[in-house]
TORROVEX-309008 format. One line per field, with one value per residue (C-alpha): residue in three letters; x, z, y; residue number from 0. Coordinates in pm, 1 decimal, m for minus. Layout:
BEGIN
aa <- ala / ... .
px <- X / ... .
pz <- Z / ... .
py <- Y / ... .
i <- NUM / ... .
end
This chain:
BEGIN
aa <- unk / unk / unk / unk / unk / unk / unk / unk / unk / unk / unk / unk / unk / unk / unk / unk / unk / unk / unk / unk / unk / unk / unk / unk / unk / unk / unk / unk / unk / unk / unk / unk / unk / unk / unk / unk / unk / unk / unk / unk / unk / unk / unk / unk / unk / unk / unk / unk / unk / unk / unk / unk / unk / unk / unk / unk / unk / unk / unk / unk / unk / unk / unk / unk / unk / unk / unk / unk / unk / unk / unk / unk / unk / unk / unk / unk / unk / unk / unk / unk / unk / unk / unk / unk / unk / unk / unk / unk / unk / unk / unk / unk / unk / unk / unk / unk / unk / unk / unk / unk / unk / unk / unk / unk / unk / unk / unk / unk / unk / unk / unk / unk / unk / unk / unk / unk / unk / unk / unk / unk / unk / unk / unk / unk / unk / unk / unk / unk / unk / unk / unk / unk / unk / unk / unk / unk / unk / unk / unk / unk / unk / unk / unk / unk / unk / unk / unk / unk / unk / unk / unk / unk / unk / unk / unk / unk / unk / unk / unk / unk / unk / unk / unk / unk / unk / unk / unk / unk / unk / unk / unk / unk / unk / unk / unk / unk / unk / unk / unk / unk / unk / unk / unk / unk / unk / unk / unk / unk / unk / unk / unk / unk / unk / unk / unk / unk / unk / unk / unk / unk / unk / unk / unk / unk / unk / unk / unk / unk / unk / unk / unk / unk / unk / unk / unk / unk / unk / unk / unk / unk / unk / unk / unk / unk / unk / unk / unk / unk / unk / unk / unk / unk / unk / unk / unk / unk / unk / unk / unk / unk / unk / unk / unk / unk / unk / unk / unk / unk / unk / unk / unk / unk / unk / unk / unk / unk / unk / unk / unk / unk / unk / unk / unk / unk / unk / unk / unk / unk / unk / unk / unk / unk / unk / unk / unk / unk / unk / unk / unk / unk / unk / unk / unk / unk / unk .
px <- 3025.1 / 2905.5 / 3037.2 / 3316.9 / 3650.9 / 3857.4 / 4032.8 / 4375.0 / 4608.0 / 4928.4 / 5161.0 / 5305.6 / 4963.8 / 4879.4 / 4523.0 / 4542.4 / 4288.4 / 4181.9 / 3943.7 / 3782.0 / 3714.0 / 4069.3 / 4220.9 / 4120.7 / 4297.1 / 4639.8 / 4930.9 / 4714.8 / 4893.1 / 4759.2 / 4628.0 / 4468.7 / 4663.9 / 4551.2 / 4512.9 / 4641.9 / 4423.6 / 4696.4 / 4702.5 / 4988.2 / 5043.8 / 5051.4 / 5258.7 / 5265.1 / 5625.2 / 5468.6 / 5338.2 / 5559.1 / 5475.1 / 5732.2 / 5924.0 / 6097.4 / 5811.6 / 5607.0 / 5895.0 / 5942.2 / 5578.6 / 5591.1 / 5886.1 / 5656.6 / 5352.0 / 5601.0 / 5774.6 / 5428.8 / 5335.3 / 5638.3 / 5776.7 / 6087.5 / 6066.5 / 6338.7 / 6108.3 / 5779.1 / 5654.8 / 5457.5 / 5338.6 / 5294.0 / 4922.6 / 4799.7 / 4411.4 / 4440.8 / 4421.4 / 4708.5 / 4836.3 / 5211.0 / 5359.1 / 5547.8 / 5850.8 / 6212.5 / 6391.7 / 6112.5 / 6126.0 / 6183.1 / 6095.0 / 5953.0 / 6020.4 / 6180.8 / 6218.6 / 5927.9 / 6191.6 / 6186.4 / 5806.6 / 5644.9 / 5531.3 / 5207.8 / 5073.9 / 4806.3 / 4765.7 / 5025.4 / 4993.8 / 5246.7 / 5306.0 / 5621.8 / 5602.3 / 5762.2 / 5692.2 / 5469.2 / 5263.7 / 5126.9 / 4894.0 / 4780.4 / 4462.4 / 4273.6 / 3917.1 / 3955.5 / 3882.0 / 4235.8 / 4153.2 / 4257.7 / 4258.6 / 4336.7 / 4402.9 / 4420.8 / 4578.8 / 4678.8 / 4937.9 / 4884.3 / 4860.0 / 4803.2 / 4687.0 / 4649.0 / 4505.4 / 4413.2 / 4026.2 / 3923.3 / 3636.8 / 3860.2 / 4072.8 / 3690.5 / 3594.0 / 3876.7 / 3883.7 / 4137.8 / 3950.5 / 3851.8 / 4223.9 / 4349.2 / 4110.2 / 4248.4 / 4624.3 / 4553.3 / 4351.9 / 4613.2 / 4871.1 / 4743.4 / 4573.9 / 4268.4 / 3883.4 / 3816.3 / 3499.2 / 3779.5 / 3899.4 / 3815.6 / 3814.8 / 3827.3 / 3717.3 / 3857.2 / 3743.1 / 3658.0 / 3405.1 / 3047.5 / 2763.5 / 2597.8 / 2969.3 / 3091.1 / 2851.4 / 2954.5 / 2879.2 / 2653.8 / 2917.7 / 3098.1 / 2803.7 / 2742.6 / 3004.0 / 2923.4 / 2675.2 / 2349.1 / 2362.1 / 2639.8 / 2457.2 / 2165.1 / 2025.5 / 2166.9 / 1943.4 / 2135.9 / 1993.6 / 2319.6 / 2456.5 / 2473.3 / 2593.9 / 2816.9 / 2945.8 / 3259.6 / 3307.6 / 2941.6 / 3125.5 / 3431.6 / 3191.1 / 2980.5 / 3277.8 / 3396.9 / 3126.6 / 3096.3 / 3421.5 / 3363.4 / 3389.6 / 3135.0 / 2887.9 / 2999.4 / 3358.0 / 3381.7 / 3406.7 / 3357.0 / 3493.8 / 3183.4 / 3331.9 / 3364.7 / 3706.4 / 3515.0 / 3269.4 / 3593.9 / 3890.4 / 4071.7 / 4114.0 / 4283.3 / 4035.9 / 4167.5 / 3748.9 / 3726.3 / 4121.3 / 4248.6 / 4493.9 / 4753.2 / 4631.1 / 4841.6 / 4720.1 / 4673.5 / 4780.9 / 4644.4 / 4931.4 / 4906.7 / 5186.6 / 5209.4 / 5385.3 / 5384.2 / 5204.5 / 5307.4 / 5009.6 / 4816.5 / 5012.2 / 5017.0 / 4698.8 / 4551.3 / 4388.5 / 4529.3 / 4440.4 / 4148.1 / 3946.1 / 3638.6 / 3403.1 / 3521.0 / 3218.0 / 3156.6 / 2860.3 / 2726.2 / 2887.7 .
pz <- m5310.2 / m4908.4 / m4613.5 / m4368.5 / m4305.4 / m4248.2 / m3944.0 / m3903.7 / m3667.3 / m3722.6 / m3496.3 / m3185.2 / m3050.0 / m3354.8 / m3557.1 / m3902.0 / m4104.8 / m4533.5 / m4798.7 / m4830.7 / m5205.3 / m5277.6 / m5057.6 / m5376.0 / m5629.8 / m5767.6 / m5755.8 / m5502.4 / m5161.3 / m4862.7 / m4467.0 / m4265.6 / m3910.5 / m3575.2 / m3234.1 / m2940.9 / m2626.8 / m2463.5 / m2757.1 / m2894.7 / m3292.7 / m3371.5 / m3764.6 / m3719.2 / m3724.5 / m3655.8 / m3389.7 / m3069.7 / m3117.7 / m3022.5 / m3352.1 / m3277.0 / m3162.7 / m3500.0 / m3709.1 / m3549.1 / m3640.7 / m4010.1 / m4038.0 / m3850.6 / m4083.6 / m4421.9 / m4353.6 / m4317.0 / m4666.1 / m4775.4 / m4831.6 / m4798.9 / m4506.4 / m4632.3 / m4967.4 / m4789.5 / m4940.2 / m4713.0 / m4834.3 / m4612.4 / m4545.5 / m4580.8 / m4630.6 / m5021.1 / m5333.4 / m5493.2 / m5613.2 / m5645.9 / m5934.7 / m5713.6 / m5916.9 / m5789.0 / m5740.3 / m5494.4 / m5297.0 / m4922.2 / m4925.3 / m4535.1 / m4443.2 / m4116.6 / m4140.9 / m4163.5 / m4313.0 / m4637.8 / m4680.5 / m5066.8 / m4960.8 / m4946.7 / m5043.3 / m4992.9 / m5262.3 / m5387.8 / m5711.8 / m5818.5 / m6070.6 / m5964.9 / m5792.7 / m5474.0 / m5297.3 / m5056.1 / m4985.9 / m4668.1 / m4505.3 / m4220.4 / m4048.5 / m3729.3 / m3839.9 / m4142.1 / m4434.3 / m4588.6 / m4891.0 / m5119.1 / m5521.1 / m5765.2 / m6140.3 / m6257.6 / m6621.1 / m6877.7 / m6621.5 / m6288.1 / m6063.9 / m5738.7 / m5494.5 / m5128.3 / m5045.5 / m4735.8 / m4743.2 / m4486.7 / m4522.5 / m4675.1 / m4888.1 / m5051.4 / m5102.8 / m5254.8 / m5475.4 / m5363.1 / m5502.0 / m5826.1 / m5848.7 / m5743.1 / m5981.9 / m6268.7 / m6206.2 / m6158.6 / m6465.6 / m6650.2 / m6479.1 / m6575.5 / m6881.3 / m6801.6 / m6745.1 / m6428.7 / m6467.4 / m6437.7 / m6110.1 / m5727.6 / m5404.9 / m5067.4 / m4786.4 / m4461.0 / m4062.6 / m4110.6 / m3906.7 / m3895.7 / m3785.0 / m3475.8 / m3361.5 / m3633.7 / m3561.8 / m3872.3 / m3880.7 / m4196.3 / m4378.1 / m4408.3 / m4444.8 / m4756.8 / m4893.1 / m4921.3 / m5116.4 / m4937.6 / m4930.5 / m4645.1 / m4420.3 / m4172.4 / m3903.9 / m3588.8 / m3233.3 / m3224.9 / m3465.1 / m3525.8 / m3625.2 / m3877.2 / m3928.7 / m4116.6 / m4288.7 / m4455.4 / m4627.8 / m4766.8 / m4936.6 / m5011.1 / m5196.5 / m5365.9 / m5480.8 / m5651.2 / m5796.2 / m5950.8 / m6113.5 / m6280.8 / m6040.3 / m6047.6 / m5762.6 / m5700.3 / m5770.8 / m5404.9 / m5079.6 / m4728.5 / m4419.4 / m4189.5 / m3902.2 / m3678.2 / m3534.5 / m3223.1 / m3199.8 / m3236.9 / m3032.8 / m3258.9 / m3415.8 / m3357.0 / m3361.0 / m3289.1 / m3235.2 / m2947.3 / m2783.6 / m2840.0 / m3119.2 / m3002.8 / m3021.1 / m3296.6 / m3659.2 / m3777.7 / m4141.6 / m4479.8 / m4687.0 / m5027.5 / m5311.3 / m5627.3 / m5570.9 / m5856.6 / m5784.0 / m5911.5 / m5936.0 / m5776.5 / m5465.6 / m5464.3 / m5340.6 / m5020.9 / m4791.5 / m4427.4 / m4241.9 / m3957.3 / m4116.6 / m4004.1 / m3997.1 / m3818.4 / m3841.1 / m3558.9 / m3411.7 / m3526.6 / m3848.2 .
py <- 6590.5 / 6571.3 / 6747.0 / 6621.5 / 6538.8 / 6170.3 / 6150.4 / 5928.4 / 5888.8 / 6040.8 / 5933.3 / 6049.6 / 6140.5 / 6344.4 / 6341.2 / 6412.1 / 6510.7 / 6480.0 / 6534.3 / 6157.0 / 6250.0 / 6440.4 / 6192.3 / 5936.4 / 6114.6 / 5958.4 / 6214.9 / 6429.8 / 6458.4 / 6640.3 / 6669.5 / 6909.1 / 6951.3 / 6963.9 / 7102.2 / 6842.5 / 6816.4 / 7032.0 / 7333.4 / 7183.5 / 7191.2 / 7534.7 / 7568.1 / 7950.1 / 8099.6 / 8460.1 / 8577.8 / 8538.3 / 8159.0 / 7912.7 / 7849.2 / 7575.3 / 7351.1 / 7513.3 / 7390.9 / 7049.8 / 7044.4 / 7106.0 / 6873.6 / 6600.6 / 6644.9 / 6681.2 / 6357.7 / 6186.6 / 6294.5 / 6161.3 / 6495.6 / 6694.6 / 6938.2 / 7160.8 / 7216.5 / 7368.1 / 7633.7 / 7939.8 / 8254.5 / 8533.3 / 8589.3 / 8895.3 / 8857.1 / 8954.3 / 8788.4 / 8788.6 / 8434.6 / 8329.7 / 8022.0 / 7820.2 / 7633.3 / 7445.4 / 7825.9 / 7877.2 / 7539.2 / 7624.5 / 7991.3 / 8004.2 / 7634.0 / 7783.0 / 8123.4 / 8367.0 / 8601.0 / 8418.5 / 8340.8 / 8445.4 / 8782.5 / 8961.0 / 8638.1 / 8408.7 / 8085.0 / 7928.7 / 7738.6 / 7407.6 / 7185.5 / 7062.3 / 6706.9 / 6727.3 / 7077.8 / 7079.9 / 7427.5 / 7499.7 / 7773.2 / 7850.0 / 7954.2 / 7958.6 / 8057.4 / 8156.4 / 7884.8 / 7745.1 / 7592.0 / 7333.6 / 7324.1 / 7029.4 / 6982.8 / 6666.7 / 6759.0 / 6744.5 / 6933.3 / 6822.4 / 7126.4 / 7222.8 / 7519.6 / 7624.4 / 7925.2 / 8141.0 / 8285.1 / 8503.0 / 8751.0 / 8998.9 / 8756.0 / 8610.2 / 8944.8 / 9075.1 / 8800.0 / 8536.5 / 8223.9 / 8330.1 / 8399.0 / 8093.7 / 7907.7 / 8158.0 / 8060.9 / 7722.3 / 7643.6 / 7849.9 / 7637.5 / 7293.4 / 7426.3 / 7315.7 / 7460.0 / 7504.4 / 7279.3 / 6999.3 / 7155.0 / 7010.3 / 7160.1 / 7134.4 / 7386.0 / 7328.9 / 7432.9 / 7803.7 / 8054.4 / 7996.5 / 8023.2 / 8006.8 / 8152.0 / 8460.7 / 8747.1 / 9049.8 / 9393.5 / 9499.8 / 9609.9 / 9295.2 / 9068.9 / 9292.4 / 9185.9 / 8846.8 / 8683.8 / 8589.7 / 8220.8 / 8316.8 / 8525.5 / 8477.6 / 8658.4 / 8726.5 / 8765.3 / 9110.8 / 9357.0 / 9528.2 / 9181.1 / 8925.9 / 8582.1 / 8485.0 / 8121.2 / 8149.8 / 7819.2 / 7835.9 / 8212.6 / 7991.7 / 7737.7 / 8063.9 / 8225.1 / 7813.2 / 7766.0 / 8085.3 / 8060.9 / 7808.0 / 7425.0 / 7193.3 / 7123.4 / 6785.5 / 6871.9 / 7113.9 / 6913.8 / 7118.0 / 7016.1 / 7118.4 / 7246.4 / 7515.4 / 7589.9 / 7800.4 / 7491.4 / 7241.5 / 7218.0 / 6982.1 / 7278.0 / 7669.9 / 7919.6 / 8311.0 / 8365.1 / 8141.9 / 8135.0 / 8526.1 / 8624.6 / 8437.3 / 8144.1 / 7871.2 / 7793.8 / 7471.7 / 7382.3 / 7271.4 / 7038.5 / 6952.5 / 6876.5 / 6635.1 / 6352.0 / 6045.4 / 5753.1 / 5397.5 / 5190.8 / 5394.7 / 5436.3 / 5739.2 / 5725.2 / 5972.6 / 5690.7 / 5675.8 / 5346.5 / 5386.9 / 5627.9 / 5796.4 / 6111.8 / 6395.8 / 6612.6 / 6823.3 / 6761.5 / 7155.1 / 7091.7 .
i <- 0 / 1 / 2 / 3 / 4 / 5 / 6 / 7 / 8 / 9 / 10 / 11 / 12 / 13 / 14 / 15 / 16 / 17 / 18 / 19 / 20 / 21 / 22 / 23 / 24 / 25 / 26 / 27 / 28 / 29 / 30 / 31 / 32 / 33 / 34 / 35 / 36 / 37 / 38 / 39 / 40 / 41 / 42 / 43 / 44 / 45 / 46 / 47 / 48 / 49 / 50 / 51 / 52 / 53 / 54 / 55 / 56 / 57 / 58 / 59 / 60 / 61 / 62 / 63 / 64 / 65 / 66 / 67 / 68 / 69 / 70 / 71 / 72 / 73 / 74 / 75 / 76 / 77 / 78 / 79 / 80 / 81 / 82 / 83 / 84 / 85 / 86 / 87 / 88 / 89 / 90 / 91 / 92 / 93 / 94 / 95 / 96 / 97 / 98 / 99 / 100 / 101 / 102 / 103 / 104 / 105 / 106 / 107 / 108 / 109 / 110 / 111 / 112 / 113 / 114 / 115 / 116 / 117 / 118 / 119 / 120 / 121 / 122 / 123 / 124 / 125 / 126 / 127 / 128 / 129 / 130 / 131 / 132 / 133 / 134 / 135 / 136 / 137 / 138 / 139 / 140 / 141 / 142 / 143 / 144 / 145 / 146 / 147 / 148 / 149 / 150 / 151 / 152 / 153 / 154 / 155 / 156 / 157 / 158 / 159 / 160 / 161 / 162 / 163 / 164 / 165 / 166 / 167 / 168 / 169 / 170 / 171 / 172 / 173 / 174 / 175 / 176 / 177 / 178 / 179 / 180 / 181 / 182 / 183 / 184 / 185 / 186 / 187 / 188 / 189 / 190 / 191 / 192 / 193 / 194 / 195 / 196 / 197 / 198 / 199 / 200 / 201 / 202 / 203 / 204 / 205 / 206 / 207 / 208 / 209 / 210 / 211 / 212 / 213 / 214 / 215 / 216 / 217 / 218 / 219 / 220 / 221 / 222 / 223 / 224 / 225 / 226 / 227 / 228 / 229 / 230 / 231 / 232 / 233 / 234 / 235 / 236 / 237 / 238 / 239 / 240 / 241 / 242 / 243 / 244 / 245 / 246 / 247 / 248 / 249 / 250 / 251 / 252 / 253 / 254 / 255 / 256 / 257 / 258 / 259 / 260 / 261 / 262 / 263 / 264 / 265 / 266 / 267 / 268 / 269 / 270 / 271 / 272 / 273 / 274 / 275 / 276 / 277 / 278 / 279 / 280 / 281 / 282 / 283 / 284 .
end
């Protein structure tokens, strides 16, 4: 699949984004949130950020998807490779209180309709995975370089395939906005952990340019997904102020979110096709 996101007017001055191919999957609902022109839009509850505002953002986006905000599930992201299976008893963990997140977990897998899953990012890659069946299942993963090196995406693919009873070649994926050239310099020790396709020379001979999206795509391919089943946003947050970026704005910046859930479909109405979409690729794509 090609690169790019569809953007749509979400109301209340907000803009949302979706992966075009995954938006056509009946029974799957998803969106990526954005950073407002005034810096608003943060979805993270940690790091001393405005928790009341973040909860309000979470509620807004969940309701836009037709989901119950009280059932939202978030993991305690630690740049690792642990995957949690989410069911009715986990619904609501981390929705409004960071003390209740699924601890030390960077990926969530669910086969239960109506439970929205959340991952937040500000340069790391938010990744959406979907299995159409026999038992439909959805997953979200937080994939920075440490998580990618630890194997978070192969672990998520394996957990999703098992939950759905489907081989990896039947899965579909979307890699969201994440750090990449020319805005992501790393040392040789980090570059050595990445596949060659994700590393490029840097003007500084002691540094390398790292492409997280290319690394994530390579991991998904190695885990068994078909090339045409992987969508890549083609957006680098450091170069696009519609998204939060730790590298651009520092550690106190907000986090944008990827929210996804399974929902029943009736005559195709569950398809995730918002009105007035357009190509959302950044100029440096």
